[in-house]
C-alpha positions as CSV (number, residue, x, y, z in Angstrom):
1,N,11.4,-11.8,-8.5
2,L,12.8,-10.1,-5.4
3,D,16.5,-10.2,-4.6
4,P,16.4,-11.4,-1.0
5,Y,20.2,-11.0,-0.4
6,L,20.2,-7.2,-0.7
7,A,19.7,-4.7,2.2
8,Y,16.8,-3.2,0.2
9,N,14.1,-4.5,-2.0
10,K,14.8,-4.9,-5.7
11,G,12.5,-6.5,-8.2
12,D,8.8,-7.2,-8.4
13,V,6.0,-9.3,-6.9
14,Q,2.7,-10.2,-8.6
15,S,-0.1,-12.1,-6.8
16,I,-3.6,-13.2,-7.7
17,H,-6.1,-14.1,-5.0
18,I,-9.5,-15.9,-5.3
19,E,-11.9,-16.3,-2.4
20,K,-15.1,-18.2,-2.3
21,G,-17.9,-17.8,0.3
22,F,-20.1,-20.9,0.5
23,D,-23.7,-20.9,1.6
24,G,-23.6,-24.6,2.2
25,L,-21.9,-26.4,5.1
26,G,-23.2,-23.9,7.6
27,G,-22.2,-20.7,5.7
28,D,-24.7,-17.9,5.1
29,W,-23.2,-16.3,2.0
30,D,-22.4,-17.3,-1.6
31,Y,-19.9,-15.1,-3.4
32,W,-16.6,-14.9,-5.2
33,K,-13.9,-12.3,-4.6
34,Y,-11.0,-11.7,-7.0
35,W,-8.1,-9.4,-6.4
36,T,-4.6,-8.9,-7.8
37,E,-1.6,-7.0,-6.4
38,V,1.6,-5.9,-8.1
39,K,4.6,-4.4,-6.3
40,W,7.7,-2.9,-8.0
41,F,10.9,-1.9,-6.3
42,L,13.3,0.1,-8.5
43,P,16.7,1.3,-7.2
44,L,17.5,4.8,-8.4
45,D,21.1,4.6,-9.4
46,F,21.3,8.2,-10.7
47,L,20.5,9.4,-7.1
48,S,22.9,6.9,-5.6
49,K,26.0,8.6,-7.0
50,Y,24.8,12.0,-5.6
51,L,24.1,10.5,-2.1
52,E,27.5,8.6,-2.1
53,R,29.2,12.0,-2.4
54,T,27.0,13.9,0.0
55,I,26.0,11.5,2.8
56,K,28.5,8.6,2.2
57,I,25.9,5.8,1.9
58,T,26.9,3.2,-0.5
59,D,25.1,-0.1,0.5
60,V,21.4,1.2,0.5
61,P,20.4,3.1,-2.6
62,P,17.4,5.4,-3.0
63,L,14.4,3.4,-4.1
64,F,11.1,4.0,-5.9
65,A,8.5,1.6,-4.6
66,M,5.0,1.1,-6.1
67,R,2.1,-1.1,-5.2
68,L,-1.1,-1.5,-7.3
69,R,-4.1,-3.5,-6.1
70,A,-7.5,-4.1,-7.7
71,G,-10.4,-6.2,-6.6
72,T,-13.9,-7.2,-7.6
73,S,-16.6,-9.7,-6.6
74,S,-19.3,-11.7,-8.3
75,G,-22.0,-14.4,-7.6
76,G,-23.8,-12.8,-4.7
77,Y,-23.7,-10.3,-1.8
78,V,-20.3,-10.0,-0.1
79,P,-21.0,-9.6,3.7
80,W,-19.8,-6.4,5.5
81,G,-16.9,-8.1,7.2
82,E,-15.5,-9.5,3.9
83,Q,-15.8,-6.4,1.8
84,Y,-12.7,-4.5,0.5
85,V,-11.6,-1.6,2.7
86,V,-9.5,1.4,1.8
87,G,-8.2,3.8,4.3
88,G,-5.7,3.8,7.2
89,E,-2.1,3.0,7.7
90,S,-1.9,-0.1,5.4
91,T,-3.8,1.3,2.4
92,M,-4.3,5.1,2.3
93,R,-2.5,6.9,5.1
94,G,-4.4,10.2,4.7
95,L,-7.8,8.7,5.4
96,K,-9.4,7.2,8.5
97,D,-9.2,3.4,8.9
98,E,-11.7,1.6,6.6
99,Y,-12.9,5.0,5.2
100,F,-14.2,3.2,2.1
101,R,-15.9,-0.2,2.1
102,G,-17.4,-2.1,-0.8
103,N,-17.3,-5.0,-3.2
104,R,-15.0,-3.4,-5.7
105,M,-11.7,-1.6,-5.1
106,F,-8.6,0.0,-6.5
107,L,-5.5,1.1,-4.7
108,G,-2.2,2.7,-5.7
109,N,0.8,3.5,-3.4
110,F,3.9,5.2,-4.6
111,E,7.0,5.9,-2.4
112,L,10.4,7.5,-2.8
113,R,12.7,6.0,-0.1
114,I,15.9,8.0,0.4
115,P,18.6,6.9,2.9
116,V,20.0,9.6,5.1
117,Q,22.2,7.4,7.3
118,K,22.9,3.7,7.5
119,S,19.9,3.1,9.7
120,F,17.7,6.2,9.0
121,S,15.8,7.1,5.9
122,I,13.1,9.5,4.8
123,V,10.1,8.6,2.6
124,A,7.9,10.8,0.4
125,F,4.6,9.1,-0.6
126,Y,1.4,9.4,-2.6
127,D,-1.6,7.1,-2.1
128,T,-4.7,6.9,-4.3
129,G,-7.7,4.6,-4.3
130,K,-11.3,3.9,-3.3
131,A,-13.7,1.1,-2.6
132,W,-17.1,1.1,-4.2
133,N,-20.2,-0.6,-2.8
134,T,-22.3,-1.4,-5.9
135,Y,-25.0,-2.9,-3.7
136,M,-25.7,0.6,-2.5
137,G,-25.9,2.0,-6.0
138,Q,-22.3,3.3,-6.2
139,D,-20.9,3.2,-9.7
140,F,-17.4,1.8,-10.1
141,D,-15.6,4.9,-11.6
142,L,-11.8,5.4,-11.5
143,G,-12.5,9.1,-11.9
144,D,-13.7,9.0,-8.2
145,L,-10.4,8.1,-6.7
146,E,-9.4,9.8,-3.5
147,S,-5.7,10.6,-2.8
148,S,-3.4,11.5,0.0
149,Y,0.3,12.4,0.3
150,G,2.9,12.9,2.8
151,F,6.3,12.0,4.2
152,G,7.7,9.6,6.7
153,V,10.8,8.5,8.5
154,R,12.2,4.9,8.8
155,V,14.6,3.8,11.5
156,K,16.3,0.4,11.5
157,T,16.5,-1.1,14.9
158,P,17.6,-4.5,16.2
159,M,13.9,-5.4,16.5
160,G,13.1,-4.4,12.9
161,N,12.2,-1.4,10.9
162,M,10.1,1.3,12.6
163,R,8.1,3.8,10.6
164,L,6.4,7.1,11.3
165,D,4.2,8.7,8.5
166,F,2.6,12.1,8.4
167,A,-0.2,12.2,5.7
168,Q,-2.5,14.8,4.3
169,G,-5.9,13.5,3.1
170,S,-8.9,15.3,1.7
171,E,-10.4,16.0,5.2
172,E,-7.6,15.9,7.7
173,N,-4.0,15.2,8.6
174,R,-3.1,11.7,9.9
175,V,-0.1,10.3,11.7
176,H,0.7,6.6,11.6
177,F,3.3,4.6,13.6
178,G,4.2,1.0,12.7
179,F,6.8,-1.6,12.1
180,G,8.2,-2.7,8.8
181,E,7.5,-1.0,5.4
182,M,3.9,-0.5,4.4
183,F,4.5,-2.9,1.4
């Protein structure tokens, strides 16, 4: 339900994924993985009027973006390389890459994207989530969620959108550089 003709995202995307690991045909594992992801992009019109007066930007409104992802598994052991991971620049920016790993996961990312100039914007974000390995005795408990927060800058270039994020996690600060939006 995205509007592809606008200079910003508007709308929503829902997806459901199912993965099967076979122990036949040369495979060593027999499991099912299920996960779903929902993304919402909401233009903040009440901020647009203020920004039009102060910074003279009319074609790219401020935007609230949100992503929720949840996953589980069944049927057998999910091998290490196929388990869900949470942590790093594409999931939780305030944690080390693959900080959490397991056969169950929950992730939430929330961003406020505010244009400052036509090709420059700032972002404030909050990430929350965790992966649980129930094979190792960890209980799936949404009360265990870790969180991180921070801010970033986005620069539109002829080669695409560049991003730089500064995040504060539970243990340390992290800096991430990448291309495109996180979601």
